[in-house]
C-alpha positions in Angstrom: 79.8 41.4 75.0 76.7 42.8 76.5 74.6 39.8 75.4 77.1 37.5 77.1 76.9 39.4 80.4 73.1 39.4 80.3 73.0 35.7 79.5 75.4 34.9 82.4 73.4 37.1 84.8 70.2 35.5 83.7 71.7 32.0 84.2 72.9 32.9 87.6 69.5 34.2 88.6 67.8 31.0 87.3 70.3 28.8 89.2 69.8 30.8 92.4 66.0 30.6 92.1 66.1 26.8 91.4 68.2 26.3 94.6 66.0 28.4 96.8 63.6 26.6 99.1 60.9 28.0 101.2 61.6 28.1 105.0 58.9 28.2 107.6 59.1 30.6 110.5 59.8 27.6 112.8 62.5 26.1 110.6 66.3 26.4 110.7 68.2 29.0 108.7 71.4 27.6 107.2 73.9 29.9 105.8 76.8 28.7 103.6 80.0 30.8 103.6 83.0 30.3 101.4 85.4 30.3 104.3 85.7 29.5 108.0 84.5 32.0 110.6 87.3 32.8 113.1 85.2 34.6 115.7 81.6 35.5 116.6 82.7 38.5 118.7 81.4 41.6 116.8 84.4 43.6 118.1 86.9 41.2 116.6 85.4 40.6 113.1 87.9 41.0 110.3 86.5 39.3 107.2 83.3 39.8 105.3 81.9 36.4 106.2 82.1 37.3 109.9 80.2 40.5 109.2 77.5 38.6 107.5 77.1 36.2 110.5 77.1 39.2 112.9 74.4 40.9 110.9 72.3 37.8 111.0 72.9 37.0 114.7 73.1 40.3 116.5 70.4 42.9 116.6 70.1 46.1 118.6 67.3 47.6 120.5 67.0 50.2 117.8 68.3 50.8 114.4 68.7 53.9 112.3 66.5 54.6 109.3 67.7 56.4 106.1 67.2 59.8 107.7 69.2 58.9 110.7 66.3 58.6 113.2 66.0 55.7 115.6 63.4 53.2 114.8 62.6 49.9 116.7 64.6 46.8 116.0 64.1 44.5 119.0 62.5 47.1 121.2 58.8 47.6 120.7 58.7 51.1 122.2 60.7 53.3 124.6 60.4 56.4 126.6 62.8 59.1 127.8 63.1 60.9 131.1 62.3 64.6 131.3 65.9 65.6 131.3 66.6 63.4 128.2 69.5 61.6 130.0 67.8 58.2 130.3 
């Protein structure tokens, strides 16, 4: 049974690698999803495929690292006021 699982996983990896093509930075990213996307509104997403699209399309100014601290995403840097309100 274990040999069968390993063989199937290896085959899947080989197929995925053979289908992969290099994309230049100026190219077009095409994403294939197994179903239709109903909305691009991040507040209304309901299915996994919509979450994938939202993850690829929308970025924030910052994101959280593993320790929960803000790190730059789209923002290159930021400053805070003395009272830490803005």
